[in-house]
GUGU-597799 format. One record per residue (C-alpha): x, y, z. Coordinates in steps of 0.02 Angstrom, whole numbers, padded with zeros to 5 digits, always signed. Example, Ala and Ser with C-alpha at 12.3 -4.5 7.8 and 13.67 -1.06 7.14 Angstrom:
+00615-00225+00390/+00684-00053+00357/
END
This chain:
+05116+11686+07684/+05155+11479+07685/+05040+11430+07837/+04894+11577+07843/+04748+11605+07980/+04604+11499+07968/+04445+11570+07879/+04355+11520+07997/+04332+11490+08224/+04404+11352+08253/+04265+11265+08371/+04265+11226+08563/+04162+11095+08580/+04057+11073+08764/+04100+10883+08837/+03948+10808+08905/+03981+10795+09099/+03839+10759+09250/+03976+10859+09374/+03970+11018+09436/+04093+11099+09325/+04075+11129+09163/+04206+11039+09034/+04261+11127+08837/+04386+11058+08693/+04453+11141+08579/+04483+11097+08422/+04654+11140+08344/+04678+10964+08292/+04546+11023+08161/+04653+11169+08088/+04727+11102+07937/+04748+10889+07850/+04917+10853+07902/+05003+11012+08007/+04862+11014+08148/+04863+11081+08319/+04991+11162+08418/+05128+11106+08272/+05023+11200+08167/+05037+11358+08295/+05229+11348+08348/+05298+11343+08125/+05148+11483+08096/+05307+11596+08091/+05467+11508+08127/+05416+11461+07939/+05329+11599+07878/+05472+11724+07982/+05587+11623+07876/+05536+11617+07718/+05507+11809+07714/+05678+11847+07712/+05694+11771+07574/+05839+11624+07602/+05966+11606+07460/+05951+11400+07464/+05819+11347+07581/+05812+11239+07712/+05716+11157+07867/+05778+11054+07993/+05750+10983+08122/+05743+10844+08258/+05649+10708+08334/+05604+10539+08370/+05501+10382+08258/+05359+10438+08281/+05342+10626+08322/+05200+10740+08292/+05352+10858+08242/+05429+10790+08110/+05276+10752+08023/+05221+10914+08057/+05368+10995+07971/+05387+10850+07820/+05221+10932+07790/+05245+11112+07790/+05401+11065+07649/+05292+10983+07540/+05163+11133+07525/+05322+11271+07528/+05395+11195+07378/+05548+11199+07511/+05701+11056+07572/+05667+10971+07717/+05794+10885+07865/+05747+10779+08002/+05865+10710+08129/+05799+10583+08208/+05839+10469+08381/+05885+10296+08355/+06024+10265+08235/+05949+10053+08220/+05781+10152+08125/+05884+10148+07960/+05838+09987+07913/+05664+10008+07992/+05590+10176+07943/+05457+10098+07800/+05408+09990+07928/+05364+10174+08029/+05191+10226+07948/+05252+10424+08034/+05440+10442+07936/+05347+10326+07783/+05222+10494+07817/+05377+10619+07819/+05505+10537+07674/+05333+10551+07565/+05343+10714+07619/+05492+10727+07520/+05578+10741+07697/+05791+10674+07714/+05798+10552+07882/+05978+10548+07938/+05948+10440+08074/+06105+10485+08223/+06123+10374+08401/+06017+10396+08586/+06206+10479+08654/+06227+10604+08509/+06073+10635+08503/+06074+10705+08700/+06183+10814+08635/+06084+10922+08500/+06175+11092+08545/+06330+11054+08480/+06208+10972+08341/+06133+11110+08301/+06279+11214+08287/+06377+11071+08173/+06205+11116+08081/+06216+11299+08072/+06389+11292+07982/+06342+11163+07874/+06197+11241+07810/+06208+11425+07833/+06052+11473+07735/+05944+11329+07837/+05802+11366+07973/+05845+11255+08134/+05712+11228+08184/+05734+11101+08372/+05662+10948+08424/+05457+10993+08477/+05455+11166+08405/+05489+11234+08548/+05582+11439+08559/+05506+11602+08570/+05436+11579+08388/+05335+11463+08435/+05266+11529+08566/+05206+11679+08479/+05156+11577+08380/+05044+11483+08521/+04947+11674+08558/+04841+11620+08407/+04760+11475+08486/+04700+11605+08587/+04550+11702+08577/+04394+11811+08635/+04305+11625+08632/+04473+11575+08770/+04432+11729+08891/+04273+11656+08994/+04359+11502+09050/+04418+11474+09218/+04533+11355+09172/+04673+11310+09025/+04715+11129+08993/+04858+11092+08870/+04980+10912+08884/+05158+10935+08894/+05311+10901+08775/+05448+11021+08740/+05336+11166+08829/+05307+11293+08715/+05134+11251+08716/+05099+11305+08874/+05233+11436+08886/+05104+11545+08742/+04964+11475+08831/+05045+11561+09014/+05121+11701+08940/+04946+11773+08849/+04804+11706+08948/+04697+11789+09027/+04757+11887+09209/+04623+11775+09316/+04673+11632+09217/+04742+11460+09292/+04857+11368+09176/+04898+11159+09200/+04994+11072+09103/+04989+10892+09096/+05150+10810+09077/+05165+10678+08935/+05351+10664+09008/+05464+10664+09175/+05562+10800+09146/+05613+10883+09313/+05657+11054+09221/+05528+11091+09112/+05446+11208+09237/+05625+11319+09228/+05612+11280+09053/+05431+11376+09041/+05459+11491+09152/+05618+11585+09054/+05495+11564+08883/+05348+11640+08987/+05394+11769+09105/+05246+11712+09211/+05228+11598+09356/+05019+11577+09302/+05023+11374+09260/+05041+11208+09394/+05109+11053+09321/+05073+10870+09339/+05084+10731+09300/+05001+10627+09162/+05152+10526+09095/+05057+10347+09141/+05212+10250+09179/+05330+10337+09042/+05341+10439+08900/+05269+10321+08746/+05214+10185+08859/+05028+10130+08845/+04916+10035+08957/+04784+09957+08925/+04687+10099+09034/+04723+10211+08919/+04671+10107+08758/+04501+10082+08827/+04482+10267+08906/+04528+10365+08728/+04407+10189+08627/+04246+10266+08762/+04304+10460+08746/+04278+10442+08543/+04100+10314+08551/+04023+10424+08675/+04107+10585+08636/+04152+10578+08442/+04301+10650+08436/+04481+10550+08408/+04622+10573+08527/+04785+10483+08511/+04921+10406+08646/+05040+10483+08663/+04963+10700+08747/+04762+10714+08718/+04707+10561+08733/+04826+10552+08899/+04782+10735+08970/+04594+10697+08966/+04593+10523+09061/+04690+10619+09182/+04559+10764+09223/+04435+10648+09209/+04539+10582+09345/+04530+10751+09422/+04378+10800+09409/+04305+10638+09508/+04437+10697+09653/+04360+10874+09661/+04512+10922+09603/+04409+11096+09515/+04293+11222+09612/+04123+11216+09567/+04044+11291+09436/+04220+11300+09361/+04253+11319+09147/+04366+11203+09119/+04455+11205+08938/+04559+11100+08864/+04665+11111+08713/+04659+10978+08578/+04853+10968+08490/+04826+10869+08368/+04941+10704+08321/+04791+10586+08262/+04935+10554+08135/+05030+10433+08301/+04864+10325+08316/+04929+10224+08135/+05099+10216+08254/+05030+10159+08425/+04935+10038+08314/+05069+09920+08239/+05150+09918+08381/+05002+09891+08497/+04980+09723+08377/+05129+09639+08362/+05102+09646+08572/+04929+09564+08515/+04839+09697+08616/+04684+09794+08592/+04707+09939+08446/+04663+10131+08454/+04486+10144+08354/
END
């Protein structure tokens, strides 16, 4: 197995808030220094099952944007396993700019080949995927964000005896794989809340198909749109790290936690509820965010 089960339990930390509920965060970001959080578990069965079949010419292909945590994680897996990887990157304009992009530079240093495609071509990833499967018949083609049946199976590993005693399970939502796994494998009495980083009305149907349960709610936590970072997001993330010693990135976990704090103030959670949030990692994205913020002469994420 290239990706191993952790030798120790992932810690769950309580966030001390002076409210009538108890708030906790499960530090999946600590599972691996380069393949962090939900990306580790989404790739766990994808990669291990593929390599167990001993393909003739191992090759892993996947998709992502300029600052994709998934692209970074797949490149790190490729480096760890000694197998070549290819990243299909959204945006031809990045072809001459990747050296200034921390995520793509990291992927390239891990040995990942980068192919930049137009946004129009990227929108039709199903057609592109079929072409890649024909062109590279021995390759594993992992969808954007890593979301598929194997990913959902892997997310089950984020749940254990320590997570059973919570009323609410909260996770950020991008492509929907993580919330699908949590929803599918959580306890019957638990409510799952997904905090959408992107305004995508098709997510609910996509998640329902993967989880086959309807025990979740989706809440918009995009704060102006996917990848948009406002000054309040930055203040919240920096204060959270100073107050609780836990770093958050600005696209997923930072916005999720900010929205959760707002919901707590609004009395969303019943009194005496125990709420568990999953820290899905992606901290590599902070560097890329700060590159953009610095160009805009704005405060940086610490």
